[in-house]
C-alpha positions as CSV (number, residue, x, y, z in Angstrom):
1,X,-14.9,-63.0,53.2
2,X,-13.2,-60.8,50.4
3,X,-11.5,-58.7,51.8
4,X,-9.6,-62.4,53.4
5,X,-9.7,-63.5,49.9
6,X,-7.9,-60.4,48.3
7,X,-5.7,-60.4,51.3
8,X,-4.6,-63.9,51.3
9,X,-4.1,-63.0,47.1
10,X,-1.2,-59.8,48.2
11,X,0.6,-62.4,50.9
12,X,0.9,-65.3,48.4
13,X,2.2,-62.7,45.5
14,X,4.8,-61.1,48.4
15,X,6.1,-64.3,49.5
16,X,6.3,-65.3,45.9
17,X,7.7,-61.9,45.0
18,X,10.0,-62.0,47.7
19,X,11.5,-65.7,46.9
20,X,12.0,-64.3,43.4
21,X,14.6,-61.5,44.3
22,X,16.5,-63.8,46.5
23,X,16.9,-65.7,42.9
24,X,17.8,-62.9,41.0
25,X,19.6,-60.5,44.0
26,X,23.1,-61.7,44.4
27,X,23.8,-63.3,40.7
28,X,25.2,-62.8,37.8
29,X,23.9,-62.2,34.2
30,X,24.5,-65.4,32.3
31,X,23.5,-66.2,28.9
32,X,22.4,-63.2,27.0
33,X,19.9,-63.2,23.8
34,X,18.1,-60.5,22.4
35,X,14.5,-60.5,22.0
36,X,13.5,-57.2,19.9
37,X,16.8,-56.2,19.0
38,X,20.0,-55.5,20.5
39,X,19.1,-53.3,23.4
40,X,16.2,-55.3,24.3
41,X,17.7,-58.5,26.1
42,X,16.8,-61.8,27.7
43,X,18.9,-63.7,30.8
44,X,18.4,-66.9,31.8
45,X,17.3,-65.9,35.0
46,X,14.4,-63.7,33.7
47,X,13.3,-67.1,32.3
48,X,14.4,-69.3,35.5
49,X,12.5,-66.5,37.8
50,X,9.3,-66.1,35.6
51,X,9.5,-70.7,35.3
52,X,9.3,-70.2,39.5
53,X,6.9,-67.6,39.7
54,X,4.6,-69.8,37.3
55,X,4.7,-72.7,39.2
56,X,4.6,-71.4,42.4
57,X,1.1,-69.7,41.6
58,X,-0.1,-72.0,38.9
59,X,0.4,-74.6,42.5
60,X,-2.0,-72.1,44.2
61,X,-4.2,-70.8,41.9
62,X,-4.4,-73.5,38.9
63,X,-7.5,-71.8,37.1
64,X,-5.9,-68.4,36.7
65,X,-4.0,-67.4,33.6
66,X,-0.6,-66.2,33.8
67,X,1.1,-63.7,31.1
68,X,4.9,-62.8,31.9
69,X,7.2,-60.8,29.7
70,X,8.9,-64.2,29.0
71,X,5.9,-65.7,27.4
72,X,5.2,-65.0,24.1
73,X,2.2,-62.6,22.3
74,X,-0.1,-60.7,24.3
75,X,-2.3,-61.3,21.6
76,X,-2.6,-64.8,22.3
77,X,-3.9,-63.8,26.5
78,X,-7.4,-62.5,26.3
79,X,-6.6,-60.8,30.3
80,X,-8.9,-58.4,29.9
81,X,-11.7,-61.5,30.0
82,X,-10.3,-63.8,32.5
83,X,-8.7,-63.7,35.7
84,X,-5.0,-63.2,35.3
85,X,-1.6,-62.8,36.9
86,X,0.9,-60.7,34.8
87,X,4.9,-60.3,35.9
88,X,7.6,-59.4,35.2
89,X,10.1,-61.9,36.5
90,X,13.2,-58.9,36.5
91,X,11.6,-55.5,35.3
92,X,15.3,-53.8,34.6
93,X,16.7,-56.3,32.6
94,X,19.5,-54.0,31.0
95,X,20.2,-53.3,34.8
96,X,20.9,-56.3,36.0
97,X,22.9,-57.5,32.8
98,X,25.7,-54.3,34.1
99,X,25.5,-54.9,37.9
100,X,22.8,-52.0,38.6
101,X,21.5,-53.3,41.8
102,X,18.1,-51.1,40.7
103,X,15.4,-54.0,39.6
104,X,12.6,-55.6,41.0
105,X,9.6,-58.7,40.5
106,X,6.6,-57.0,39.5
107,X,2.9,-59.4,40.2
108,X,-0.2,-58.1,39.6
109,X,-3.4,-60.1,39.9
110,X,-6.7,-58.7,37.5
111,X,-9.9,-59.6,37.3
112,X,-11.7,-59.2,33.8
113,X,-9.1,-56.1,32.6
114,X,-9.4,-54.4,36.5
115,X,-6.0,-55.2,38.6
116,X,-7.3,-56.0,42.3
117,X,-3.7,-56.7,43.9
118,X,-0.2,-55.8,43.2
119,X,3.2,-56.7,44.0
120,X,6.6,-54.8,43.2
121,X,9.6,-55.8,44.8
122,X,13.1,-54.5,45.0
123,X,15.5,-57.0,46.6
124,X,18.5,-55.0,46.3
125,X,17.1,-52.3,49.3
126,X,14.4,-55.3,50.3
127,X,11.9,-52.2,49.1
128,X,8.0,-53.7,48.5
129,X,5.2,-52.1,46.9
130,X,1.9,-53.0,47.5
131,X,-1.7,-52.4,47.2
132,X,-5.4,-54.3,47.3
133,X,-8.3,-52.2,45.5
134,X,-9.9,-50.0,48.0
135,X,-7.8,-50.9,50.9
136,X,-4.9,-48.4,50.1
137,X,-1.5,-48.8,48.7
138,X,1.7,-49.5,50.6
139,X,5.6,-48.7,51.0
140,X,7.6,-51.4,53.5
141,X,4.0,-50.8,55.5
142,X,3.8,-47.4,55.2
143,X,0.6,-45.9,53.1
144,X,1.3,-44.2,49.7
145,X,0.1,-40.4,49.0
146,X,1.2,-38.7,46.3
147,X,2.5,-35.7,46.3
148,X,1.8,-32.4,45.9
149,X,4.5,-30.7,43.8
150,X,4.3,-28.8,40.1
151,X,7.0,-30.2,37.6
152,X,8.8,-27.4,38.5
153,X,9.6,-28.0,42.0
154,X,9.6,-32.2,41.8
155,X,11.4,-34.9,40.0
156,X,9.9,-36.7,37.1
157,X,10.8,-40.0,36.3
158,X,10.8,-40.9,32.5
159,X,11.5,-43.9,30.5
160,X,13.1,-44.1,26.7
161,X,11.6,-46.8,25.0
162,X,15.3,-47.6,23.6
163,X,13.5,-50.6,22.0
164,X,11.2,-49.0,19.5
165,X,13.6,-46.7,16.9
166,X,10.0,-44.9,15.5
167,X,9.7,-43.6,19.3
168,X,13.3,-42.1,20.2
169,X,12.6,-39.0,18.2
170,X,9.0,-38.4,20.4
171,X,10.8,-39.5,23.4
172,X,13.5,-36.6,22.8
173,X,11.5,-34.0,22.4
174,X,9.4,-34.7,25.3
175,X,12.6,-34.9,27.2
176,X,13.6,-31.7,26.1
177,X,10.9,-29.7,26.9
178,X,10.0,-31.7,30.2
179,X,14.0,-30.8,30.9
180,X,13.8,-27.1,30.8
181,X,10.3,-27.2,32.8
182,X,10.8,-29.3,35.5
183,X,13.2,-29.3,38.4
184,X,15.2,-32.5,37.2
185,X,14.3,-35.3,35.8
186,X,15.7,-39.3,36.2
187,X,15.9,-42.2,33.9
188,X,15.9,-45.4,36.2
189,X,15.7,-48.0,33.9
190,X,12.4,-49.8,36.0
191,X,9.3,-48.5,35.2
192,X,7.8,-50.7,37.9
193,X,9.7,-49.3,40.1
194,X,9.3,-45.8,38.8
195,X,5.8,-45.5,38.9
196,X,6.0,-46.9,42.8
197,X,7.9,-43.8,43.3
198,X,5.6,-41.8,41.9
199,X,2.5,-43.2,43.7
200,X,4.7,-43.1,47.0
201,X,5.6,-39.6,46.5
202,X,9.1,-39.6,45.8
203,X,8.5,-38.3,41.6
204,X,5.6,-36.0,40.9
205,X,4.9,-38.0,37.5
206,X,6.4,-40.7,35.2
207,X,5.8,-41.2,31.7
208,X,7.3,-42.6,28.7
209,X,6.5,-44.0,25.4
210,X,6.0,-47.1,25.1
211,X,5.4,-49.7,27.4
212,X,4.0,-53.2,28.2
213,X,1.5,-54.7,30.5
214,X,3.5,-56.2,33.3
215,X,5.4,-53.3,33.5
216,X,2.3,-50.9,34.9
217,X,-0.2,-53.1,35.6
218,X,0.6,-52.7,39.4
219,X,1.3,-49.4,38.9
220,X,-2.3,-48.5,37.5
221,X,-3.0,-49.9,41.2
222,X,-0.8,-47.9,43.0
223,X,-1.4,-44.6,41.7
224,X,-5.2,-44.9,42.0
225,X,-4.8,-45.9,45.3
226,X,-2.7,-43.4,46.6
227,X,-4.5,-40.9,45.2
228,X,-2.6,-40.0,41.4
229,X,-3.5,-40.3,37.9
230,X,-3.0,-42.9,35.3
231,X,-3.5,-42.8,31.8
232,X,-1.8,-43.3,28.3
233,X,-0.8,-40.1,26.7
234,X,-4.2,-39.4,24.5
235,X,-5.9,-39.5,28.7
236,X,-7.2,-42.7,28.3
237,X,-7.2,-45.7,30.4
238,X,-5.0,-48.1,30.2
239,X,-5.6,-51.7,29.3
240,X,-3.7,-54.8,30.1
241,X,-4.1,-56.5,26.8
242,X,-1.5,-54.2,24.8
243,X,1.4,-52.0,24.4
244,X,0.8,-48.2,25.8
245,X,2.4,-45.3,26.7
246,X,2.0,-44.5,29.9
247,X,1.7,-41.0,32.2
248,X,1.5,-40.6,35.5
249,X,1.4,-38.3,38.1
250,X,-0.2,-35.7,41.4
251,X,-3.0,-34.0,39.6
252,X,-0.8,-30.7,38.8
253,X,2.4,-33.0,37.3
254,X,0.0,-35.0,35.2
255,X,-1.5,-32.0,33.7
256,X,1.6,-30.1,33.1
257,X,3.2,-33.3,32.0
258,X,-0.1,-33.9,29.5
259,X,0.3,-30.5,27.9
260,X,4.0,-30.7,26.8
261,X,3.5,-34.3,25.7
262,X,0.6,-33.1,23.5
263,X,2.0,-30.3,22.5
264,X,-0.1,-27.5,24.0
């Protein structure tokens, strides 16, 4: 019964994510607003896609808490003590605004602070990443597994946290030190996809100085189900009720990036 329950939730999230992706795949960004600053942008599509996801999920799971990027302050939600869906309607909004076809829908289902199911969907490539806790993580139906390469041999994904001026110098330091020690780095503009790429073995590791739970909630599950490690920069478990630094990778790459980040 439990297996059927989580599979049904995953099936519903996949359907809703794909329908949501169709809403913005061929759209043009309009009515752009600033959130934190000139670099943190939201469009009418972010809002309308989130409204669609909320209405779809609430019709199926009326007792669940719905948390989304366009919903406001994280402090107003008690996701560590409730059943919740955590949603990013368009992860990679700046890519979307500029016509770079690299954005995704992220939907995670969590019970009392533990992510039990997750879906990341890139509608431009029809790339679907999905997982149920204890049942593995999958990319378009193929089981995901982190690679076993060091950063010297592999690609490292990263985010610049450009919304937070106080973190720019830290990001620059980590980037500079990682650049000379890894094969190469990639700044793709969607943390949801970046962590999924790490879980699927395309990236050896990933780091960003600050992300929100809707950016990394699915990634927690993907990494754990694919044999990887994901924590904050200090090695602590990620929590779903606050912003956090994020470090993810296979065992070797994670250890190497951890040393760089912490100045060892």
